[in-house]
C-alpha positions in Angstrom: 18.7 -1.0 16.9 18.2 -0.1 20.6 15.2 -1.8 20.7 16.3 -4.8 18.9 14.6 -7.3 18.4 11.5 -5.4 19.8 11.1 -2.8 17.6 8.5 -2.1 15.3 8.5 -2.2 11.6 6.2 -0.6 9.5 4.9 -2.9 6.3 3.3 -1.1 3.0 1.8 -3.0 -0.1 1.0 0.0 -3.0 -0.8 -1.4 -5.6 -1.0 1.3 -8.7 -2.6 1.2 -11.9 -1.3 2.0 -15.5 -4.3 3.4 -16.3 -4.6 7.0 -15.6 -6.8 8.8 -13.1 -9.2 9.5 -15.7 -10.1 5.9 -15.9 -9.6 4.4 -12.8 -9.1 5.8 -9.0 -8.5 3.6 -6.6 -9.6 4.1 -3.1 -10.9 2.8 0.5 -14.2 0.9 0.1 -16.5 3.0 3.1 -18.3 -0.1 3.4 -15.9 -2.7 4.5 -13.9 -2.3 7.2 -9.6 -2.7 6.5 -7.8 -5.3 8.1 -5.0 -8.1 8.3 -5.6 -12.2 7.7 -3.0 -12.5 10.5 -3.8 -16.8 9.5 -2.1 -15.7 6.2 1.2 -14.6 8.0 3.5 -17.5 8.1 3.8 -17.8 12.2 7.6 -18.0 13.3 7.1 -16.7 16.6 9.5 -13.7 15.9 6.7 -11.6 14.5 3.8 -10.1 15.8 1.2 -8.5 13.9 -1.0 -5.7 14.9 -4.5 -5.7 13.8 -4.6 -1.7 12.6 -3.9 -1.1 9.5 -3.4 2.7 8.0 -4.4 3.1 4.0 -3.6 6.0 2.1 -4.9 6.9 -1.6 -2.5 9.3 -3.3 -1.8 10.1 -7.1 1.9 9.8 -8.8 3.5 10.9 -11.9 5.8 7.7 -12.1 5.6 4.9 -13.4 7.8 1.7 -14.0 6.4 0.5 -17.8 6.3 4.3 -18.9 4.4 4.7 -22.5 5.8 7.5 -24.2 3.6 7.3 -27.1 0.6 8.7 -24.4 3.3 10.9 -21.6 1.4 14.0 -20.6 3.0 15.9 -17.8 -0.7 16.6 -16.0 -1.7 13.0 -16.3 -1.4 11.2 -13.2 -2.1 7.3 -12.1 -3.8 6.4 -8.9 -2.2 4.8 -6.2 -3.7 2.8 -3.1 -1.6 2.0 -0.1 -2.4 -0.1 2.8 0.0 -0.4 5.9 0.2 -2.3 8.8 3.1 -2.6 11.7 4.9 -5.7 13.1 6.6 -6.1 16.3 
């Protein structure tokens, strides 16, 4: 709060799949750069989106729509997160 309203917020969008990692693995496309479409961001002159984005691919055992009939402890689901900053 000491820097308000000039603080920087982290905005993260995570995408996952209902399929296990033996069917689908989400990852960054090495041949295309990641970026933020700042034209799609509603400009109310309160926030500025930074161009730099960070990506992270990981796996999780948790999923909000569990299929109890097929849940095996060793199976995981792929998660891909994209993070940008707004100030």
